[in-house]
C-alpha positions as CSV (number, residue, x, y, z in Angstrom):
1,M,23.0,26.7,-7.6
2,F,19.9,25.2,-5.8
3,T,16.3,26.2,-5.1
4,L,14.8,25.9,-1.9
5,E,11.5,24.4,-1.7
6,P,8.5,26.9,-1.1
7,E,7.2,27.1,2.5
8,I,3.6,26.4,3.3
9,P,2.5,27.7,6.6
10,L,0.2,25.3,9.2
11,S,-1.8,27.7,11.1
12,D,-3.0,26.6,14.7
13,E,-6.5,25.7,13.5
14,E,-5.4,23.9,10.4
15,F,-3.1,21.9,12.8
16,R,-5.9,21.0,15.1
17,L,-8.1,20.2,12.0
18,I,-5.6,17.8,10.7
19,R,-4.2,16.5,14.0
20,D,-7.7,15.5,14.8
21,L,-8.4,13.9,11.6
22,I,-5.1,11.7,11.8
23,Y,-5.7,10.8,15.5
24,N,-9.7,9.4,14.9
25,H,-8.6,7.3,11.8
26,C,-5.3,5.8,13.6
27,G,-4.8,6.9,17.0
28,L,-1.6,8.4,16.3
29,Y,-1.5,11.7,18.6
30,F,0.5,14.7,18.0
31,D,0.5,17.5,20.6
32,S,1.1,21.1,19.8
33,D,5.2,20.6,19.8
34,A,4.5,18.7,16.7
35,T,3.1,21.6,14.9
36,Y,6.5,22.1,12.9
37,L,7.0,18.3,12.2
38,L,3.6,18.2,10.9
39,E,4.1,21.2,8.8
40,K,7.5,20.3,7.1
41,R,6.4,16.3,6.4
42,L,2.9,17.0,5.1
43,S,3.9,19.9,2.9
44,K,5.3,17.2,0.5
45,R,2.0,16.0,0.3
46,L,0.5,19.6,-0.4
47,Q,3.0,19.8,-3.3
48,F,2.0,16.6,-4.7
49,H,-1.3,17.2,-4.8
50,H,-0.7,20.6,-6.1
51,F,-2.5,22.9,-3.1
52,A,-2.0,26.1,-2.3
53,G,-2.6,25.5,1.5
54,F,-3.3,22.8,4.4
55,R,-7.2,24.0,4.7
56,D,-7.4,22.3,1.1
57,Y,-5.5,19.3,2.1
58,Y,-7.4,19.0,5.0
59,H,-10.8,18.8,2.9
60,F,-8.9,16.4,0.6
61,L,-8.3,14.3,3.5
62,K,-11.9,14.4,5.1
63,Y,-13.9,14.2,1.9
64,N,-12.1,13.0,-1.1
65,R,-12.9,9.6,-2.2
66,N,-9.0,8.7,-2.2
67,R,-8.8,10.0,1.3
68,D,-8.1,6.4,2.9
69,Q,-5.1,5.7,0.3
70,E,-3.8,9.3,1.2
71,L,-4.0,8.6,5.1
72,S,-2.1,5.4,4.4
73,D,0.6,7.1,2.5
74,I,1.0,9.8,5.2
75,M,1.6,6.9,7.8
76,D,5.1,6.7,5.9
77,L,5.9,10.3,6.7
78,L,4.7,10.6,10.1
79,T,6.1,7.1,11.9
80,T,9.3,6.0,12.5
81,N,9.6,2.5,11.3
82,E,13.3,1.8,11.9
83,T,13.9,-1.8,13.4
84,Y,16.0,-4.9,13.2
85,F,16.3,-8.7,13.6
86,F,16.6,-10.2,17.1
87,R,15.7,-7.0,18.8
88,E,15.6,-7.0,22.5
89,A,17.4,-10.2,23.1
90,F,16.3,-10.8,26.7
91,Q,12.6,-10.9,25.6
92,L,13.3,-13.2,22.7
93,K,14.9,-15.6,25.2
94,A,11.8,-15.6,27.4
95,F,9.9,-16.2,24.4
96,T,12.1,-19.5,23.5
97,D,13.2,-20.5,26.8
98,E,9.9,-20.0,28.6
99,I,6.7,-18.8,26.9
100,I,6.7,-21.3,23.8
101,P,7.4,-24.5,26.4
102,A,4.7,-23.4,28.2
103,L,2.5,-23.0,25.5
104,R,3.5,-26.2,24.0
105,A,2.9,-28.2,27.0
106,M,-0.6,-26.9,27.5
107,K,-1.7,-27.4,23.9
108,M,0.0,-31.2,23.9
109,K,-2.1,-31.9,27.0
110,S,-5.2,-30.6,25.2
111,G,-4.6,-32.1,21.6
112,D,-4.3,-28.6,20.1
113,R,-1.8,-28.7,17.5
114,T,-2.1,-24.9,16.6
115,L,0.3,-21.9,17.5
116,R,-0.7,-18.7,16.1
117,I,1.7,-15.6,16.7
118,W,1.0,-11.6,15.7
119,S,3.3,-9.2,15.3
120,A,1.4,-6.1,15.5
121,G,3.0,-3.0,14.2
122,C,5.6,-5.2,12.1
123,S,7.2,-2.5,10.3
124,S,9.7,-3.8,7.5
125,G,9.2,-7.5,9.1
126,E,12.3,-8.3,10.8
127,E,10.1,-9.1,13.8
128,P,7.8,-11.8,12.2
129,Y,11.0,-13.4,10.7
130,T,12.9,-13.2,13.4
131,I,10.0,-15.2,15.2
132,A,9.8,-17.7,12.8
133,M,13.5,-18.2,12.8
134,L,13.3,-18.7,16.3
135,L,10.7,-21.4,16.3
136,L,12.6,-23.3,13.3
137,E,15.7,-23.2,15.5
138,M,13.4,-24.7,18.5
139,G,12.1,-27.5,16.2
140,G,9.5,-30.0,17.5
141,F,6.4,-28.4,15.8
142,A,6.1,-31.4,13.2
143,G,2.3,-32.0,12.7
144,W,1.8,-28.4,13.9
145,Q,-0.2,-25.7,12.2
146,V,2.1,-22.8,12.9
147,E,1.2,-18.9,11.8
148,I,2.7,-15.8,12.3
149,I,0.8,-12.7,11.2
150,G,3.0,-9.5,10.8
151,T,0.4,-6.4,10.2
152,D,1.5,-2.6,10.2
153,I,-0.9,0.6,9.2
154,C,2.1,1.7,6.6
155,Q,1.9,0.5,3.0
156,R,5.5,1.4,2.0
157,V,7.0,-1.0,4.9
158,I,4.5,-3.7,4.4
159,Q,5.5,-3.9,0.7
160,Q,9.2,-4.3,1.9
161,A,8.0,-6.9,4.6
162,R,6.8,-8.9,1.7
163,K,9.8,-8.6,-0.1
164,G,12.0,-9.8,2.5
165,L,15.1,-8.2,1.1
166,Y,17.2,-6.2,3.8
167,G,20.5,-4.5,4.0
168,K,23.0,-4.7,6.6
169,S,21.5,-2.3,9.1
170,S,18.7,-5.0,9.8
171,F,21.4,-7.3,10.9
172,R,23.1,-5.3,13.5
173,V,22.9,-7.8,16.3
174,T,22.1,-11.0,14.1
175,D,24.6,-14.1,14.7
176,D,26.1,-14.8,11.4
177,S,25.0,-18.4,11.9
178,Y,21.2,-17.1,11.5
179,I,22.3,-15.2,8.1
180,R,24.2,-18.4,6.6
181,R,20.8,-20.7,7.4
182,Y,18.0,-18.3,6.5
183,F,19.1,-15.7,3.8
184,T,20.4,-15.4,0.3
185,E,22.8,-13.0,-0.7
186,Q,21.3,-11.0,-3.6
187,D,23.1,-7.8,-5.1
188,G,24.7,-6.9,-1.7
189,M,21.4,-7.2,0.1
190,Y,20.0,-10.6,1.9
191,R,17.1,-12.2,1.1
192,V,14.7,-14.3,3.9
193,N,14.6,-17.7,2.4
194,D,11.4,-19.5,1.7
195,K,11.2,-21.9,4.9
196,V,10.9,-18.6,7.0
197,R,8.8,-17.0,4.6
198,E,6.4,-20.1,4.3
199,L,5.7,-19.3,8.3
200,V,4.7,-15.6,7.9
201,T,1.6,-13.8,6.6
202,I,2.3,-9.9,6.2
203,S,-0.8,-7.7,6.0
204,H,-2.2,-3.9,6.2
205,L,-4.2,-3.3,9.6
206,N,-4.8,-0.1,11.6
207,L,-5.0,-1.5,15.3
208,L,-7.9,1.0,16.0
209,D,-10.1,-1.2,13.6
210,A,-11.6,-3.5,16.0
211,N,-13.7,-5.0,13.5
212,R,-10.5,-6.1,11.0
213,I,-8.8,-7.2,14.1
214,A,-11.5,-9.6,15.1
215,L,-11.0,-11.1,11.7
216,L,-7.8,-12.4,12.6
217,G,-8.9,-15.1,14.9
218,C,-7.4,-15.7,18.5
219,M,-3.7,-15.6,19.1
220,D,-1.2,-17.5,21.5
221,V,1.0,-14.6,21.8
222,I,1.0,-10.7,20.8
223,Y,4.0,-8.7,20.0
224,C,3.5,-5.1,20.0
225,R,6.8,-3.5,20.6
226,N,7.3,0.3,20.2
227,V,4.1,0.7,18.9
228,I,1.8,2.0,21.7
229,I,4.2,5.0,22.6
230,Y,2.7,6.9,19.4
231,F,-0.7,6.9,20.8
232,D,-2.6,8.9,23.7
233,Q,-4.3,7.1,26.7
234,L,-7.7,6.7,25.1
235,A,-6.2,5.2,21.8
236,R,-3.7,2.9,24.0
237,R,-6.6,1.6,26.0
238,K,-8.9,0.8,23.0
239,V,-5.8,-1.1,21.2
240,I,-4.9,-3.0,24.4
241,D,-8.8,-4.0,24.8
242,S,-8.5,-5.5,21.6
243,F,-5.6,-7.5,22.3
244,Y,-7.4,-8.6,25.2
245,R,-9.9,-10.1,23.4
246,T,-7.9,-11.6,20.7
247,L,-5.6,-13.4,22.8
248,H,-6.4,-17.0,24.1
249,E,-6.9,-17.4,27.8
250,G,-3.5,-17.8,28.9
251,G,-1.9,-16.0,26.0
252,Y,0.9,-13.7,26.3
253,L,1.0,-10.0,25.1
254,L,5.1,-8.7,24.8
255,L,5.6,-4.9,24.7
256,G,8.5,-2.9,24.3
257,H,11.1,-2.7,27.2
258,S,10.0,1.1,27.7
259,E,6.4,0.2,27.7
260,S,3.7,-1.1,30.4
261,L,0.0,-1.2,30.8
262,M,0.4,1.0,34.1
263,N,-2.5,3.4,33.8
264,I,-3.9,1.6,30.6
265,S,-5.6,-1.8,31.6
266,T,-5.6,-4.1,34.8
267,A,-7.1,-7.0,32.7
268,F,-3.9,-8.5,32.3
269,T,-1.4,-10.5,34.7
270,L,2.2,-9.3,34.9
271,K,4.2,-12.6,34.6
272,H,7.4,-13.1,36.0
273,F,9.8,-15.3,33.9
274,K,13.7,-15.7,34.4
275,N,14.6,-13.6,31.3
276,D,12.0,-11.0,31.5
277,M,8.8,-9.8,32.6
278,V,5.5,-10.2,30.1
279,Y,1.8,-9.9,30.3
280,Q,-0.6,-12.9,30.3
281,K,-4.3,-13.0,29.8
282,P,-5.6,-14.8,33.1
283,F,-7.1,-18.3,32.9
284,P,-10.9,-17.8,34.0
285,G,-11.0,-17.9,37.9
286,G,-7.4,-17.0,37.9
287,A,-6.3,-21.0,37.3
288,G,-3.2,-21.4,36.1
289,G,-3.9,-23.7,33.5
290,G,-1.2,-26.0,34.0
291,L,1.6,-23.3,33.0
């Protein structure tokens, strides 16, 4: 014997109000086809707060002093955060075989011994830890200051990333040699070892918060894969503009395989490597900077 949870209907007007509020907060956009999704997923929050209807919940999101925490909490319900280590291998090969060697040669020429990489929308952390493992495998960074910064808007996945503890589904394409070298088995799970974790910092960040992004400082590479697909065109432009300002001249922007900057930005140059095509922030005057 079981009982169904009570249905709380979401009217068209309430849908528009909540949709626009979420969009203005973080750029996630839901068209009218997503009414059912919002109704189902946010109903859990109404029941948690004991609201009788979505109108009350909207006022809570808009005016309550705990609104920021609630908006952060509902990101868990509204976004998909599934990922895994070594995702999109061809792009990672371009990173290790072409992008990093080019950046290292340029920096050594100028006496710069820093390397800063941002994994924007890092979800549960598989991407920044993958980048760290790849750099450790490459070697040659003794005496360098290497930083990998993973950020996400979802607090739940940030906590998971900070723990660095993963189940088998995160290793669907991971070579066993990486698991042996960089993980410790713990109660049927695998924990990222300290050598990898020391290179990675995990933080909460809204990609529409340009002021917070400015505090990150300049980056050499930005990974933002399978994230901007959740945004509408205006929000995509804002995020990509922030990436442009954040990158060093000659730095690289790596998007997901199904994403592009078409109709979003012409500020970047599409760089053709042997293993992949990626976006590069041009040097002043179009100079190659020795790359």
